[in-house]
N, C-alpha and C positions, 0 to 999 in steps of 0.2 A: 417224498423221498429226496434226499440230498443228491445233487449232481456234482461230480468232481470237475474241477477246472482242468482245461486242456493247457497245461503250462508249456508244452512243446510248441503249440500254435502261438502262444504269446511270445516265446523266445525266438522262434524262427521267423515269424511274420512281423515281429516288432509292433504288434497291434495290441493295445490294452483293451480293445473291445472284446477280445476273447476272455479277458479276466472277468467280465460281467456276464457274458453269455457263451455257452459252450455248445458247438454242434456235436451231436451224438446220434449214432444209429439206434433205431428202435430195438434191435436185438441186444445192444449193450444196455439200454435202459431196462429191458426185461430181465437181463442178468442181474443188474443192480437191485431191481425190485424183488427178485427171488432171493437174493442174498439177504436183503433186509428182512424178508418174511421168515426165512429159516434160521437166520442168525449167523453171526460171524464165527461161532464155534462149531457149526455143523461140519461134519466130515466132508472132505473133498468129493468123494464118490457120491454122496447124497446130493451135494450141490450140483455136480455135473449131470446126474440123472434128472434132477428137478429142472435144470435148464433145458436139457434135451427134450423132456416131455412138454415143457412150456412152449418151446419153439415149434415142436411138431404139432401141437394143438393149435397154435396160432396160424401156422402154414395151412393146416387142414380146414381152417375157418370155424373151429369149434368155439372160439370166442373172439371178440373184438377188443382192441386196446384204444383207450382214450387217454391222450396226454395233453394236459392243460386245456381241456375242452375240445380237442380235435381228434377225430378217429383216424386210425391208421390200419392198413391191411397188409403192408409190406414190411418185413423185418429189416430190409436194407434201406428203407427210407431214412432220411436224416431230419431231425428236429433240433431246433436251437432252444436250449433251456437256460434259465438263469440258475441261481444257486439251489433252487428247489423245484421239483416237478411233481404235479399231481398225476399219478398213473392209476388208471382204473381199468378193470377187466369186466367185460360184459359177455355173458353166455349168449350165443346166437342160435344154438340148437338145443333142443330138449334132449337130455340123456335118457337112456333106457329106464333107469331107476325113476326118473321124473315122469316118464310117459306111463309107467305102470301104476302110478298113484291115482 
């Protein structure tokens, strides 16, 4: 997924390094990933419900998030990404439906 540049950090800090790499919280990356999956045209309430459920599942430990090859467990952790980030979700618990099979 594409990661937006933090133009405010570039302007206020005067550092062009932020133009190549952007620090971003895991929760913000998850929101970008959900937006990419459900599409730009999805209704706002559907997007907000999807984000809420994704963050709740992440906080409950239902799945792990791997970003550029590193696992994260805290939605407030900060990761530094270049223009593209590889975001992967891994189930860590079997669901009831999966356990019944």
